[in-house]
N, C-alpha and C positions, 0 to 999 in steps of 0.2 A: 708255753705260753704265759704272756704277762697279765696279772690280773689288773686292769684298768682302775679299779678303787684302790688297790694298794700302790699302784703307780701315782696315782693323783695325792695320795696322802704322803708319800715320799717326796713329792715336789713341794708340797706345802710346807713340809718339814724342813726341807733345804731353804727355801725362801725364808722361812720365820727364823732359822738359826743363823743365817749368814750374817745379818748386822752383828751378832754377838762375836762369831768368829772373825768377821773383819777387823774389828776394833782392836785385835791383839797382834794384828801383823802390821809389820813394817811397811812403809811406803813403796810401792811397784818402782822400778823394776826389781825383784828380787825371786830367788827361785824357790817354789814350794812344792812340797810332794805331798797329795791326798792319799794317805794310806787307807785302803779299805774304801776306795770310791764308790764301790758297788755299780750296778747295771745302768744305772743313771747318769754316771760321772761324776757324782758328788758335787764338790765345789769347783771343779776344775772349770766349766764354762764360765761361771762368775768371776773368778779369779783370773783368767785368761782376758775376759772383756775389760777388766781394771788395769790391764799392763803387765800382770804377774807372768813369770815364766812357770807354769803350772802343768805338772804330770800327774796323773792318776795311775795307782796301783791297786789291783785287786783281780783275782782269779775271774770274777765275772764283769770286769770292766768293759766298756763299750769297745768294739773294734774302731780302729782309727788313730790319727797321729795324737800324741800326747797322752795315750794310754797305755798301761803295761798289763796284759793278761797274765800275771804271775802271782805267787804268793810273795808277800814282801820280804820274806827270808831269803827268796831267791834273787 
C-alpha cells in the first residue's frame, strides 16, 4: 500500500524539478528515456504532454504503455 503523504511529496518534487529538467532537453519531438521513473511514472507524463516520445524504465514503473517494468541493465 502506498503512503499518501509520500506520494504527495513525490508529486511535489516532480512538479518542482520539472522546469529544471525541461530546460536541458532539446525541442520535441525527440526520444527521452526516464531511467528510474519510479511507481509514479517520473517525468514521462510531462514529457509526453509536451510532445516527446518518452518511455519510463524502472522495476516499480506503473503498468501501461510507455513504461517498462525492468531494471535498466536489462
